[in-house]
MARVEX-460792 format. One record per residue (C-alpha): x, y, z; residue number from 1; residue in three letters. Coordinates in Angstrom, 1 decimal. Each point is the difference from the previous one (the first is absolute). Example, Ala and Ser with C-alpha at 12.3 -4.5 7.8 and 13.67 -1.06 7.14 Angstrom:
BEGIN
<pt xx="12.3" yy="-4.5" zz="7.8" n="1" res="Ala"/>
<pt xx="1.4" yy="3.4" zz="-0.7" n="2" res="Ser"/>
***
This chain:
BEGIN
<pt xx="-20.3" yy="8.2" zz="-4.8" n="1" res="Met"/>
<pt xx="-0.7" yy="-3.2" zz="1.9" n="2" res="Pro"/>
<pt xx="0.4" yy="0.2" zz="3.8" n="3" res="His"/>
<pt xx="3.0" yy="-2.4" zz="0.0" n="4" res="Gly"/>
<pt xx="1.9" yy="2.4" zz="-2.3" n="5" res="Met"/>
<pt xx="-0.3" yy="2.7" zz="2.6" n="6" res="His"/>
<pt xx="1.5" yy="-2.2" zz="2.6" n="7" res="Val"/>
<pt xx="2.9" yy="-1.0" zz="-2.4" n="8" res="Ala"/>
<pt xx="0.6" yy="3.6" zz="-0.9" n="9" res="Ala"/>
<pt xx="0.2" yy="1.0" zz="3.6" n="10" res="Ile"/>
<pt xx="2.3" yy="-2.9" zz="0.9" n="11" res="Phe"/>
<pt xx="2.3" yy="0.9" zz="-2.9" n="12" res="Met"/>
<pt xx="0.1" yy="3.7" zz="1.0" n="13" res="Leu"/>
<pt xx="0.8" yy="-0.9" zz="3.6" n="14" res="Trp"/>
<pt xx="2.7" yy="-2.4" zz="-1.1" n="15" res="Ser"/>
<pt xx="1.6" yy="2.7" zz="-2.1" n="16" res="Ala"/>
<pt xx="-0.2" yy="2.6" zz="2.8" n="17" res="Ile"/>
<pt xx="1.5" yy="-2.5" zz="2.5" n="18" res="Leu"/>
<pt xx="2.7" yy="-1.0" zz="-2.5" n="19" res="Gly"/>
<pt xx="0.9" yy="3.6" zz="-0.5" n="20" res="Leu"/>
<pt xx="0.2" yy="0.5" zz="3.8" n="21" res="Ala"/>
<pt xx="2.2" yy="-3.1" zz="0.3" n="22" res="Gly"/>
<pt xx="2.3" yy="1.4" zz="-2.7" n="23" res="Ala"/>
<pt xx="0.3" yy="3.4" zz="1.6" n="24" res="Leu"/>
<pt xx="0.2" yy="-1.0" zz="3.7" n="25" res="Leu"/>
<pt xx="2.7" yy="-2.0" zz="1.7" n="26" res="Arg"/>
<pt xx="-1.9" yy="-1.9" zz="2.6" n="27" res="Leu"/>
<pt xx="1.8" yy="-3.4" zz="-0.1" n="28" res="Asp"/>
<pt xx="-2.6" yy="-2.8" zz="0.3" n="29" res="Trp"/>
<pt xx="-3.0" yy="2.4" zz="-0.3" n="30" res="Ile"/>
<pt xx="1.4" yy="1.0" zz="-3.4" n="31" res="Arg"/>
<pt xx="-0.1" yy="-3.6" zz="-1.2" n="32" res="Leu"/>
<pt xx="-3.6" yy="-0.4" zz="1.3" n="33" res="Ala"/>
<pt xx="-1.0" yy="3.1" zz="-2.1" n="34" res="Leu"/>
<pt xx="1.1" yy="-1.9" zz="-3.1" n="35" res="Phe"/>
<pt xx="-2.1" yy="-3.1" zz="0.7" n="36" res="Met"/>
<pt xx="-3.2" yy="1.4" zz="-1.6" n="37" res="Pro"/>
<pt xx="1.9" yy="0.5" zz="-3.2" n="38" res="Gln"/>
<pt xx="1.3" yy="-3.6" zz="0.2" n="39" res="Gln"/>
<pt xx="-3.6" yy="-1.3" zz="0.5" n="40" res="Ile"/>
<pt xx="-1.2" yy="2.0" zz="-3.1" n="41" res="Val"/>
<pt xx="2.9" yy="-1.3" zz="-2.1" n="42" res="Leu"/>
<pt xx="-0.7" yy="-3.5" zz="1.2" n="43" res="Gly"/>
<pt xx="-3.7" yy="0.2" zz="-0.9" n="44" res="Ile"/>
<pt xx="0.9" yy="1.4" zz="-3.4" n="45" res="Met"/>
<pt xx="2.7" yy="-2.6" zz="-0.7" n="46" res="Ala"/>
<pt xx="-2.2" yy="-2.8" zz="1.1" n="47" res="Gly"/>
<pt xx="-2.9" yy="1.2" zz="-2.0" n="48" res="Gly"/>
<pt xx="2.2" yy="0.2" zz="-3.1" n="49" res="Gly"/>
<pt xx="1.2" yy="-3.5" zz="0.5" n="50" res="Met"/>
<pt xx="-3.6" yy="-1.2" zz="0.6" n="51" res="Leu"/>
<pt xx="-1.1" yy="1.7" zz="-3.3" n="52" res="Ala"/>
<pt xx="2.8" yy="-1.7" zz="-1.8" n="53" res="Ala"/>
<pt xx="-1.0" yy="-3.4" zz="1.4" n="54" res="His"/>
<pt xx="-3.6" yy="0.5" zz="-1.0" n="55" res="Gln"/>
<pt xx="1.0" yy="1.4" zz="-3.5" n="56" res="Gly"/>
<pt xx="-2.1" yy="3.1" zz="0.3" n="57" res="Met"/>
<pt xx="0.0" yy="3.4" zz="1.7" n="58" res="Tyr"/>
<pt xx="-2.5" yy="0.8" zz="2.7" n="59" res="Phe"/>
<pt xx="-2.2" yy="1.9" zz="-2.4" n="60" res="Asp"/>
<pt xx="-0.5" yy="-3.2" zz="-1.9" n="61" res="Gly"/>
<pt xx="2.3" yy="0.7" zz="-2.9" n="62" res="Thr"/>
<pt xx="1.5" yy="-3.3" zz="-1.2" n="63" res="Ile"/>
<pt xx="3.6" yy="0.2" zz="-0.8" n="64" res="Val"/>
<pt xx="2.7" yy="-2.7" zz="-0.3" n="65" res="Pro"/>
<pt xx="1.4" yy="-0.7" zz="3.4" n="66" res="Trp"/>
<pt xx="3.5" yy="0.6" zz="-1.2" n="67" res="Gln"/>
<pt xx="-0.9" yy="3.6" zz="-0.9" n="68" res="His"/>
<pt xx="-1.5" yy="0.6" zz="3.4" n="69" res="Ile"/>
<pt xx="2.9" yy="-1.6" zz="1.7" n="70" res="Tyr"/>
<pt xx="2.6" yy="2.2" zz="-1.8" n="71" res="Val"/>
<pt xx="-2.2" yy="3.1" zz="0.5" n="72" res="Asp"/>
<pt xx="-0.2" yy="-0.6" zz="3.8" n="73" res="Gln"/>
<pt xx="3.6" yy="-1.0" zz="0.6" n="74" res="Met"/>
<pt xx="1.0" yy="3.6" zz="0.7" n="75" res="Gly"/>
<pt xx="-2.4" yy="0.1" zz="2.9" n="76" res="Met"/>
<pt xx="1.3" yy="-3.3" zz="1.4" n="77" res="Val"/>
<pt xx="3.6" yy="1.3" zz="-0.3" n="78" res="Ala"/>
<pt xx="-0.9" yy="3.2" zz="1.8" n="79" res="Leu"/>
<pt xx="-1.7" yy="-2.0" zz="2.8" n="80" res="Phe"/>
<pt xx="3.0" yy="-2.2" zz="0.4" n="81" res="Ile"/>
<pt xx="2.5" yy="2.9" zz="-0.1" n="82" res="Ala"/>
<pt xx="-2.1" yy="1.9" zz="2.6" n="83" res="His"/>
<pt xx="-0.2" yy="-3.0" zz="2.2" n="84" res="Leu"/>
<pt xx="3.7" yy="-0.6" zz="-0.1" n="85" res="Phe"/>
<pt xx="0.7" yy="3.7" zz="0.7" n="86" res="Ala"/>
<pt xx="-2.1" yy="-0.2" zz="3.1" n="87" res="Ile"/>
<pt xx="1.6" yy="-3.2" zz="1.1" n="88" res="Leu"/>
<pt xx="3.5" yy="1.3" zz="-0.5" n="89" res="Arg"/>
<pt xx="-0.9" yy="3.1" zz="2.0" n="90" res="Arg"/>
<pt xx="-1.3" yy="-2.2" zz="2.8" n="91" res="Cys"/>
<pt xx="3.2" yy="-2.0" zz="-0.1" n="92" res="Trp"/>
<pt xx="2.1" yy="3.1" zz="0.2" n="93" res="Asp"/>
<pt xx="-2.0" yy="1.2" zz="3.1" n="94" res="Met"/>
<pt xx="0.5" yy="-3.3" zz="1.8" n="95" res="Ile"/>
<pt xx="3.7" yy="0.1" zz="-0.5" n="96" res="Glu"/>
***
């Protein structure tokens, strides 16, 4: 496994652990901060999917029509947007 994969695996593991802690603990603003690593991972995945659709090939070099990649990756983009708006809504509720 390349060195970069270890770093990605560790970051994903920590984002999952922090997200679980944020889901179980009621710590107001700290709780939202615990969800930010997940938001970063989702953003990277959604952005990478859209970049792959733009290029017309997956990152392993498999050439596929961009429409297929776009439809394939829209679930990740929708999850990123839903997670973002959930965090923003929670921030708004805390401000009020």
